[in-house]
Backbone as CSV, one residue per row, in Angstrom:
resi,resn,N_x,N_y,N_z,CA_x,CA_y,CA_z,C_x,C_y,C_z
1,MET,0.841,-1.184,0.000,0.000,0.000,0.000,0.887,1.249,0.000
2,ALA,0.495,2.237,-0.761,1.292,3.448,-0.885,1.232,4.280,0.393
3,ARG,2.226,5.158,0.551,2.242,6.061,1.698,1.314,7.229,1.400
4,LYS,0.021,6.972,1.518,-0.977,7.966,1.154,-2.153,7.848,2.100
5,CYS,-2.715,8.998,2.500,-3.887,9.018,3.367,-5.099,8.539,2.576
6,SER,-5.864,7.607,3.154,-7.011,7.047,2.457,-8.154,8.047,2.314
7,ILE,-8.228,9.029,3.194,-9.346,9.972,3.181,-9.009,11.219,2.363
8,THR,-7.876,11.855,2.656,-7.543,13.114,1.988,-6.662,12.939,0.765
9,GLY,-5.984,11.786,0.647,-5.083,11.578,-0.480,-3.730,12.245,-0.301
10,LYS,-3.435,12.731,0.911,-2.161,13.380,1.177,-1.044,12.355,1.053
11,GLY,-0.005,12.682,0.282,1.095,11.769,0.043,2.434,12.440,0.284
12,PRO,3.530,11.792,-0.119,4.854,12.358,0.094,5.068,13.636,-0.710
13,MET,5.794,14.584,-0.104,6.208,15.798,-0.799,7.722,15.759,-0.921
14,SER,8.270,16.565,-1.822,9.719,16.586,-1.979,10.248,17.961,-1.633
15,GLY,11.521,17.975,-1.250,12.177,19.226,-0.898,13.673,19.001,-0.857
16,ASN,14.369,19.878,-0.157,15.816,19.799,-0.086,16.295,19.723,1.351
17,ASN,17.353,18.917,1.580,18.167,19.055,2.776,19.151,20.175,2.478
18,VAL,19.306,21.120,3.390,20.224,22.228,3.174,21.281,22.189,4.275
19,SER,22.528,22.021,3.883,23.618,21.936,4.851,24.042,23.338,5.282
20,HIS,24.965,23.369,6.241,25.482,24.649,6.728,26.214,25.390,5.604
21,ALA,26.826,24.632,4.694,27.518,25.225,3.545,26.555,25.527,2.400
22,HIS,25.271,25.348,2.666,24.188,25.616,1.713,24.206,24.666,0.517
23,ASN,24.748,23.435,0.708,24.629,22.396,-0.313,23.234,21.812,-0.215
24,LYS,22.624,21.559,-1.350,21.246,21.057,-1.365,21.199,19.658,-1.952
25,THR,20.527,18.745,-1.228,20.283,17.397,-1.728,18.795,17.116,-1.555
26,LYS,18.249,16.323,-2.458,16.815,16.034,-2.441,16.427,15.174,-1.238
27,ARG,15.254,15.395,-0.713,14.697,14.577,0.357,13.198,14.490,0.178
28,ARG,12.567,13.592,0.965,11.110,13.429,0.906,10.515,13.713,2.262
29,PHE,9.389,14.401,2.270,8.608,14.631,3.474,7.442,13.653,3.432
30,LEU,7.458,12.658,4.329,6.409,11.646,4.334,5.287,12.049,5.286
31,PRO,4.029,11.746,4.950,2.927,12.065,5.855,2.963,11.174,7.095
32,ASN,2.464,11.704,8.212,2.441,10.978,9.482,1.205,10.075,9.490
33,LEU,1.351,8.855,8.957,0.215,7.952,8.792,-0.034,7.118,10.041
34,ARG,-1.284,6.914,10.355,-1.724,6.066,11.453,-2.712,5.054,10.895
35,THR,-2.645,3.816,11.380,-3.597,2.790,10.966,-4.765,2.804,11.939
36,VAL,-5.969,3.035,11.426,-7.163,3.079,12.265,-8.176,2.071,11.731
37,ARG,-9.021,1.574,12.634,-10.081,0.649,12.246,-11.387,1.418,12.160
38,ILE,-12.093,1.247,11.064,-13.398,1.897,10.899,-14.452,0.806,10.740
39,THR,-15.674,1.137,11.144,-16.795,0.217,10.991,-17.619,0.670,9.790
40,LEU,-17.811,-0.228,8.845,-18.582,0.073,7.642,-20.073,-0.065,7.921
41,GLU,-20.896,0.319,6.941,-22.351,0.284,7.111,-22.880,-1.132,7.346
42,ASP,-22.222,-2.127,6.739,-22.697,-3.499,6.887,-22.196,-4.167,8.168
43,GLY,-21.493,-3.413,9.027,-21.057,-3.929,10.316,-19.652,-4.508,10.331
44,THR,-19.023,-4.633,9.167,-17.661,-5.164,9.137,-16.668,-4.064,9.482
45,ARG,-15.490,-4.479,9.971,-14.457,-3.526,10.320,-13.331,-3.614,9.305
46,LYS,-12.728,-2.472,8.990,-11.657,-2.427,8.015,-10.567,-1.495,8.521
47,LYS,-9.305,-1.847,8.241,-8.185,-0.999,8.610,-7.839,-0.089,7.439
48,ILE,-7.673,1.198,7.722,-7.238,2.149,6.702,-6.112,2.989,7.280
49,LYS,-5.304,3.562,6.388,-4.222,4.445,6.812,-4.692,5.889,6.658
50,VAL,-4.608,6.634,7.766,-5.085,8.015,7.794,-3.976,8.887,8.365
51,ALA,-3.798,10.077,7.809,-2.802,11.013,8.323,-3.240,11.519,9.697
52,ALA,-2.267,11.779,10.563,-2.555,12.251,11.912,-3.277,13.599,11.874
53,SER,-2.940,14.443,10.921,-3.613,15.740,10.799,-5.081,15.559,10.421
54,THR,-5.386,14.530,9.638,-6.773,14.237,9.271,-7.554,13.753,10.484
55,LEU,-6.920,12.917,11.336,-7.584,12.461,12.555,-7.918,13.629,13.469
56,ARG,-6.993,14.590,13.573,-7.235,15.784,14.402,-8.432,16.575,13.872
57,THR,-8.498,16.730,12.551,-9.610,17.459,11.949,-10.922,16.739,12.168
58,MET,-10.898,15.396,12.068,-12.113,14.613,12.271,-12.609,14.734,13.719
59,LYS,-11.672,14.742,14.678,-12.066,14.916,16.082,-12.649,16.302,16.304
60,LYS,-12.060,17.315,15.667,-12.543,18.690,15.816,-13.941,18.848,15.244
61,LYS,-14.193,18.241,14.093,-15.495,18.353,13.434,-16.526,17.407,14.027
62,GLY,-16.085,16.419,14.810,-17.006,15.474,15.427,-17.481,14.396,14.475
63,VAL,-16.644,14.001,13.544,-17.010,12.968,12.565,-16.645,11.607,13.087
């Protein structure tokens, strides 16, 4: 499974490591994924990967 949030679709971003001498090398910023269990309409449970920021938003909105 890809490093991607199942709800928002947030995935890896790219950027640079910058040294003290200002040398730049490529790096990746990975999303902070958490595995959570959700209950579907038919009563079965399924594991999905959700970003931690998405979980915070869901708690705030009361979803």
